[in-house]
ROBA-136856 format. One record per residue (C-alpha): residue number from 1; residue in three letters; x, y, z. Coordinates in pm, 1 decimal, always signed. Example, Ala and Ser with C-alpha at 12.3 -4.5 7.8 and 13.67 -1.06 7.14 Angstrom:
REM residues 2
+-----+---------+----------+----------+----------+
| num | residuo |       px |       py |       pz |
+-----+---------+----------+----------+----------+
|   1 |     ALA |  +1230.0 |   -450.0 |   +780.0 |
|   2 |     SER |  +1367.0 |   -106.0 |   +714.0 |
+-----+---------+----------+----------+----------+
END
This chain:
REM residues 117
+-----+---------+----------+----------+----------+
| num | residuo |       px |       py |       pz |
+-----+---------+----------+----------+----------+
|   1 |     MET | +12087.6 | +13311.8 |  +9232.1 |
|   2 |     ASP | +11950.6 | +13262.8 |  +9607.0 |
|   3 |     PHE | +11601.7 | +13354.2 |  +9462.8 |
|   4 |     LEU | +11583.7 | +13066.7 |  +9218.2 |
|   5 |     ARG | +11713.6 | +12769.5 |  +9454.1 |
|   6 |     ILE | +11507.8 | +12905.0 |  +9710.7 |
|   7 |     THR | +11209.9 | +12899.1 |  +9431.2 |
|   8 |     ILE | +11292.0 | +12533.8 |  +9354.2 |
|   9 |     GLN | +11321.7 | +12392.5 |  +9696.6 |
|  10 |     THR | +10952.1 | +12546.1 |  +9774.8 |
|  11 |     LEU | +10869.9 | +12432.4 |  +9474.9 |
|  12 |     ALA | +10950.9 | +12084.9 |  +9500.1 |
|  13 |     LEU | +10877.8 | +12055.0 |  +9879.6 |
|  14 |     ALA | +10526.0 | +12177.6 |  +9839.0 |
|  15 |     GLY | +10514.8 | +11920.1 |  +9548.5 |
|  16 |     ALA | +10643.5 | +11641.2 |  +9803.7 |
|  17 |     GLY | +10388.6 | +11762.3 | +10052.6 |
|  18 |     SER | +10126.6 | +11775.2 |  +9807.9 |
|  19 |     THR | +10179.0 | +11410.8 |  +9679.5 |
|  20 |     ALA | +10223.9 | +11311.2 | +10059.7 |
|  21 |     PHE |  +9883.0 | +11453.9 | +10144.4 |
|  22 |     TRP |  +9706.4 | +11285.8 |  +9884.1 |
|  23 |     GLN |  +9823.4 | +10973.6 |  +9941.6 |
|  24 |     LEU |  +9759.2 | +10958.8 | +10334.1 |
|  25 |     GLN |  +9392.8 | +11084.3 | +10264.6 |
|  26 |     THR |  +9315.7 | +10830.9 |  +9988.2 |
|  27 |     HIS |  +9521.1 | +10494.1 | +10113.6 |
|  28 |     ASN |  +9183.2 | +10330.7 | +10206.2 |
|  29 |     SER |  +8999.7 | +10450.6 |  +9906.0 |
|  30 |     ASN |  +8986.1 | +10267.1 |  +9577.6 |
|  31 |     PHE |  +8879.4 | +10463.9 |  +9270.5 |
|  32 |     ILE |  +8617.6 | +10235.1 |  +9087.9 |
|  33 |     PRO |  +8546.8 | +10314.5 |  +8687.0 |
|  34 |     HIS |  +8231.3 | +10338.3 |  +8553.8 |
|  35 |     SER |  +8125.0 | +10241.7 |  +8196.2 |
|  36 |     ALA |  +7895.0 | +10492.6 |  +8018.7 |
|  37 |     SER |  +7673.4 | +10198.9 |  +7995.3 |
|  38 |     ASP |  +7592.6 | +10182.8 |  +8372.7 |
|  39 |     SER |  +7222.7 | +10184.8 |  +8518.6 |
|  40 |     ILE |  +7312.8 | +10502.5 |  +8704.1 |
|  41 |     PHE |  +7397.9 | +10701.4 |  +8363.3 |
|  42 |     HIS |  +7015.7 | +10590.2 |  +8196.3 |
|  43 |     SER |  +6805.0 | +10611.9 |  +8541.7 |
|  44 |     LEU |  +6527.0 | +10887.8 |  +8542.5 |
|  45 |     ALA |  +6718.5 | +11107.7 |  +8786.3 |
|  46 |     TYR |  +7039.7 | +11142.5 |  +8629.9 |
|  47 |     LEU |  +6842.3 | +11241.2 |  +8342.5 |
|  48 |     GLN |  +6616.9 | +11477.6 |  +8480.3 |
|  49 |     THR |  +6921.6 | +11621.3 |  +8633.3 |
|  50 |     LYS |  +7122.2 | +11643.9 |  +8274.9 |
|  51 |     PRO |  +6928.5 | +11731.8 |  +7995.1 |
|  52 |     ASN |  +7123.5 | +11867.8 |  +7768.4 |
|  53 |     LYS |  +7389.1 | +11495.1 |  +7847.5 |
|  54 |     ASN |  +7665.4 | +11683.9 |  +7926.4 |
|  55 |     PRO |  +7990.4 | +11433.8 |  +8030.3 |
|  56 |     ALA |  +7999.6 | +11321.8 |  +8403.3 |
|  57 |     THR |  +8236.6 | +11206.6 |  +8573.2 |
|  58 |     HIS |  +8228.5 | +10866.6 |  +8570.8 |
|  59 |     ASP |  +8413.5 | +10679.6 |  +8883.8 |
|  60 |     LEU |  +8346.0 | +10585.6 |  +9166.5 |
|  61 |     CYS |  +8476.0 | +10638.0 |  +9565.9 |
|  62 |     ALA |  +8439.7 | +10348.0 |  +9779.3 |
|  63 |     ARG |  +8575.0 | +10325.3 | +10110.2 |
|  64 |     LYS |  +8564.5 | +10089.5 | +10406.3 |
|  65 |     VAL |  +8491.5 | +10168.4 | +10721.1 |
|  66 |     PRO |  +8520.2 |  +9983.3 | +10993.4 |
|  67 |     LEU |  +8140.4 |  +9961.0 | +11206.8 |
|  68 |     GLU |  +8257.5 | +10059.4 | +11527.8 |
|  69 |     LYS |  +8386.2 | +10368.2 | +11351.1 |
|  70 |     ILE |  +8015.9 | +10485.4 | +11277.4 |
|  71 |     LYS |  +7828.9 | +10683.9 | +11524.5 |
|  72 |     PRO |  +7559.4 | +10461.4 | +11673.4 |
|  73 |     GLN |  +7278.2 | +10719.0 | +11604.3 |
|  74 |     LEU |  +7356.1 | +10713.2 | +11208.1 |
|  75 |     LEU |  +7294.2 | +10378.6 | +11203.4 |
|  76 |     LYS |  +6936.5 | +10395.7 | +11324.0 |
|  77 |     GLN |  +6834.9 | +10547.8 | +11034.2 |
|  78 |     PRO |  +7018.0 | +10408.8 | +10712.2 |
|  79 |     GLU |  +6688.6 | +10450.2 | +10481.0 |
|  80 |     GLU |  +6684.4 | +10789.1 | +10526.2 |
|  81 |     GLY |  +7092.2 | +10808.9 | +10413.7 |
|  82 |     LYS |  +7222.5 | +10918.9 | +10771.5 |
|  83 |     PRO |  +7477.1 | +10736.5 | +10763.4 |
|  84 |     LEU |  +7605.0 | +10903.4 | +10443.9 |
|  85 |     GLN |  +7582.2 | +11243.0 | +10530.5 |
|  86 |     PRO |  +7875.3 | +11278.8 | +10683.8 |
|  87 |     PHE |  +8089.1 | +11125.3 | +10424.1 |
|  88 |     CYS |  +7862.7 | +11371.7 | +10230.6 |
|  89 |     ALA |  +7935.5 | +11717.3 | +10400.5 |
|  90 |     GLY |  +8289.1 | +11646.8 | +10412.9 |
|  91 |     ILE |  +8375.9 | +11623.4 | +10010.4 |
|  92 |     TRP |  +8102.8 | +11880.8 |  +9933.5 |
|  93 |     SER |  +8203.1 | +12185.6 | +10258.1 |
|  94 |     GLY |  +8489.8 | +12445.4 | +10187.8 |
|  95 |     TRP |  +8732.9 | +12384.6 |  +9912.6 |
|  96 |     GLY |  +8477.1 | +12134.3 |  +9716.9 |
|  97 |     GLU |  +8202.7 | +12367.5 |  +9748.3 |
|  98 |     PHE |  +8410.3 | +12666.1 |  +9629.3 |
|  99 |     ARG |  +8532.2 | +12422.4 |  +9317.6 |
| 100 |     CYS |  +8161.8 | +12362.4 |  +9222.7 |
| 101 |     ASN |  +8091.3 | +12700.8 |  +9245.1 |
| 102 |     PHE |  +8323.1 | +12856.2 |  +9098.9 |
| 103 |     ASN |  +8291.6 | +12600.7 |  +8764.0 |
| 104 |     LEU |  +7913.5 | +12632.9 |  +8739.2 |
| 105 |     GLU |  +7986.6 | +13056.8 |  +8800.1 |
| 106 |     GLN |  +8189.9 | +12961.3 |  +8461.8 |
| 107 |     GLU |  +7942.0 | +12773.7 |  +8241.4 |
| 108 |     GLU |  +7640.7 | +12962.6 |  +8370.3 |
| 109 |     PRO |  +7659.7 | +13245.9 |  +8596.0 |
| 110 |     THR |  +7355.3 | +13306.0 |  +8771.5 |
| 111 |     GLN |  +7271.2 | +13475.1 |  +9126.7 |
| 112 |     SER |  +7260.9 | +13132.9 |  +9278.2 |
| 113 |     THR |  +7606.1 | +13053.1 |  +9181.5 |
| 114 |     ALA |  +7757.9 | +13392.0 |  +9188.7 |
| 115 |     ILE |  +8057.7 | +13391.3 |  +9399.5 |
| 116 |     ASN |  +8159.2 | +13745.7 |  +9493.3 |
| 117 |     THR |  +7773.3 | +13825.4 |  +9625.2 |
+-----+---------+----------+----------+----------+
END
Protein backbone atom coordinates (compact mmCIF):
# COMPACT_ATOMS: atom_id res chain seq x y z
CA MET A 1 0.00 0.00 0.00
CA ASP A 2 2.94 2.32 0.64
CA PHE A 3 4.12 1.83 -2.93
CA LEU A 4 0.77 2.99 -4.31
CA ARG A 5 0.70 6.03 -2.01
CA ILE A 6 4.27 7.02 -2.92
CA THR A 7 3.56 6.55 -6.64
CA ILE A 8 0.45 8.74 -6.50
CA GLN A 9 2.28 11.43 -4.52
CA THR A 10 5.20 11.36 -6.96
CA LEU A 11 2.89 11.69 -9.96
CA ALA A 12 0.99 14.55 -8.33
CA LEU A 13 4.21 16.39 -7.47
CA ALA A 14 5.61 15.82 -10.98
CA GLY A 15 2.43 17.19 -12.55
CA ALA A 16 2.38 20.22 -10.27
CA GLY A 17 6.08 20.83 -10.87
CA SER A 18 5.68 20.56 -14.64
CA THR A 19 2.76 22.98 -14.61
CA ALA A 20 4.66 25.45 -12.44
CA PHE A 21 7.73 25.23 -14.68
CA TRP A 22 5.62 25.85 -17.80
CA GLN A 23 3.94 28.85 -16.18
CA LEU A 24 7.29 30.35 -15.12
CA GLN A 25 8.85 29.86 -18.54
CA THR A 26 5.94 31.26 -20.55
CA HIS A 27 4.53 33.96 -18.28
CA ASN A 28 5.80 36.73 -20.60
CA SER A 29 4.87 34.93 -23.82
CA ASN A 30 1.71 35.36 -25.86
CA PHE A 31 0.61 32.62 -28.21
CA ILE A 32 -1.22 34.18 -31.14
CA PRO A 33 -3.20 31.89 -33.46
CA HIS A 34 -2.79 32.27 -37.23
CA SER A 35 -5.49 31.65 -39.76
CA ALA A 36 -4.82 29.39 -42.74
CA SER A 37 -5.25 32.42 -45.00
CA ASP A 38 -2.24 34.20 -43.46
CA SER A 39 0.26 35.43 -46.04
CA ILE A 40 3.08 33.37 -44.53
CA PHE A 41 1.38 30.15 -45.67
CA HIS A 42 1.34 31.40 -49.27
CA SER A 43 4.95 32.60 -49.42
CA LEU A 44 7.42 31.02 -51.82
CA ALA A 45 9.71 29.84 -49.00
CA TYR A 46 6.82 28.11 -47.23
CA LEU A 47 5.57 26.42 -50.39
CA GLN A 48 9.08 25.18 -51.26
CA THR A 49 9.61 23.62 -47.84
CA LYS A 50 6.12 22.08 -47.72
CA PRO A 51 5.62 20.67 -51.24
CA ASN A 52 3.13 18.02 -50.05
CA LYS A 53 1.08 20.60 -48.13
CA ASN A 54 1.53 18.74 -44.86
CA PRO A 55 -0.20 20.32 -41.85
CA ALA A 56 1.71 22.97 -39.94
CA THR A 57 1.44 24.55 -36.53
CA HIS A 58 -0.55 27.76 -36.90
CA ASP A 59 0.51 29.85 -33.95
CA LEU A 60 3.05 32.49 -33.12
CA CYS A 61 4.91 32.94 -29.86
CA ALA A 62 5.44 36.64 -29.17
CA ARG A 63 7.52 37.76 -26.23
CA LYS A 64 8.32 41.33 -25.23
CA VAL A 65 11.90 41.85 -24.14
CA PRO A 66 13.13 45.22 -22.85
CA LEU A 67 15.88 46.73 -25.01
CA GLU A 68 18.25 46.98 -22.05
CA LYS A 69 18.17 43.15 -21.73
CA ILE A 70 19.41 42.69 -25.33
CA LYS A 71 23.17 42.59 -25.82
CA PRO A 72 24.33 45.71 -27.74
CA GLN A 73 26.42 43.69 -30.23
CA LEU A 74 23.25 41.89 -31.36
CA LEU A 75 21.51 45.17 -32.19
CA LYS A 76 24.28 46.30 -34.56
CA GLN A 77 23.25 43.86 -37.31
CA PRO A 78 19.43 43.50 -37.22
CA GLU A 79 19.16 42.87 -40.97
CA GLU A 80 21.23 39.70 -40.60
CA GLY A 81 18.91 38.35 -37.92
CA LYS A 82 21.41 38.69 -35.07
CA PRO A 83 18.77 39.56 -32.42
CA LEU A 84 16.86 36.36 -33.24
CA GLN A 85 19.79 33.94 -33.04
CA PRO A 86 19.80 33.52 -29.22
CA PHE A 87 16.03 33.02 -29.23
CA CYS A 88 16.19 30.37 -31.96
CA ALA A 89 19.19 28.72 -30.35
CA GLY A 90 17.24 28.41 -27.12
CA ILE A 91 14.31 26.73 -28.86
CA TRP A 92 16.17 24.43 -31.25
CA SER A 93 18.84 23.15 -28.93
CA GLY A 94 18.65 20.26 -26.54
CA TRP A 95 15.17 18.77 -26.16
CA GLY A 96 13.66 20.79 -29.03
CA GLU A 97 16.18 19.42 -31.52
CA PHE A 98 15.83 15.90 -30.12
CA ARG A 99 12.04 15.99 -30.47
CA CYS A 100 12.23 17.41 -34.00
CA ASN A 101 14.71 14.72 -35.07
CA PHE A 102 12.59 12.04 -33.39
CA ASN A 103 9.52 13.17 -35.35
CA LEU A 104 11.49 13.25 -38.60
CA GLU A 105 12.90 9.79 -37.92
CA GLN A 106 9.38 8.42 -37.41
CA GLU A 107 8.13 9.93 -40.67
CA GLU A 108 11.09 9.36 -43.00
CA PRO A 109 14.13 7.58 -41.58
CA THR A 110 17.18 8.83 -43.47
CA GLN A 111 20.88 9.12 -42.75
CA SER A 112 20.59 12.82 -41.86
CA THR A 113 17.77 12.31 -39.34
CA ALA A 114 18.97 9.06 -37.80
CA ILE A 115 19.10 9.45 -34.02
CA ASN A 116 21.24 6.44 -33.19
CA THR A 117 24.08 6.96 -35.65
